[in-house]
C-alpha positions in Angstrom: 82.2 277.1 -74.8 80.4 280.1 -73.3 80.7 281.9 -76.6 79.3 278.9 -78.5 76.3 278.9 -76.1 75.7 282.5 -76.7 75.8 282.0 -80.5 73.1 279.3 -80.0 71.0 281.8 -77.9 71.4 284.4 -80.6 70.2 282.0 -83.2 67.3 280.9 -81.1 66.2 284.5 -80.3 66.5 285.4 -84.0 63.7 282.9 -84.7 61.2 284.6 -82.4 58.9 286.8 -84.4 58.9 290.5 -83.3 55.2 290.3 -82.4 55.8 287.4 -80.0 59.0 288.6 -78.4 57.2 290.4 -75.5 55.6 287.0 -74.5 59.1 285.7 -73.8 60.2 288.4 -71.3 59.2 286.4 -68.3 61.0 283.3 -69.5 64.2 285.3 -70.1 63.9 287.0 -66.7 63.4 283.6 -65.0 66.3 282.0 -66.8 68.6 284.9 -65.8 67.4 284.8 -62.2 68.1 281.0 -62.1 71.6 281.6 -63.4 72.2 284.3 -60.9 70.9 282.2 -58.0 73.2 279.3 -59.1 76.2 281.6 -59.2 75.3 283.2 -55.9 75.3 279.8 -54.2 78.7 279.0 -55.7 80.3 282.3 -54.7 79.3 283.1 -51.2 80.8 286.4 -50.1 82.0 287.5 -53.6 80.3 289.4 -56.4 77.8 287.5 -58.4 78.7 287.5 -62.1 77.0 285.2 -64.5 79.8 284.1 -66.9 77.9 284.5 -70.1 76.6 287.9 -69.2 80.1 289.3 -68.7 81.1 288.9 -72.3 81.1 291.9 -74.5 77.7 292.4 -76.2 76.4 289.4 -74.2 72.9 291.0 -73.9 72.6 291.6 -77.6 70.5 288.4 -78.3 68.2 289.2 -75.5 67.7 292.9 -76.2 65.0 292.5 -78.9 62.9 290.5 -76.5 63.4 293.0 -73.7 62.7 295.9 -76.0 59.4 294.5 -77.2 58.5 293.9 -73.5 59.3 297.5 -72.7 57.3 298.8 -75.7 54.3 296.6 -74.7 54.4 297.8 -71.1 54.5 301.4 -72.2 51.6 300.9 -74.5 49.5 299.2 -71.8 50.6 301.4 -68.9 51.7 298.5 -66.8 54.6 298.5 -64.3 58.0 298.9 -65.9 60.4 295.9 -66.4 63.5 295.5 -64.3 66.8 296.8 -65.7 68.5 294.1 -67.8 72.1 295.1 -66.8 71.8 294.5 -63.0 74.0 291.3 -63.4 76.6 292.7 -65.7 79.8 294.3 -64.7 80.6 297.1 -67.1 84.0 296.7 -68.7 84.2 293.0 -68.0 85.9 290.9 -70.6 
């Protein structure tokens, strides 16, 4: 089920034009923060791992949005974006 959801996210993200991708960084960040908070409340005292983000290549659909945000920030000289991998355990399957 999680894999099917990520396929849907991938299809949705593919529809976003490259020029508009940076406008969606905040939405993606808030969605991930909400998922993290939900998992944190479920797992008191244990590591917080968002199920979908622990899949191999899970961030692939979100990377184009994040990349455009980074490029826009660099061009404008604003504060850098947070790291996208802070919720992902490397090597998790």
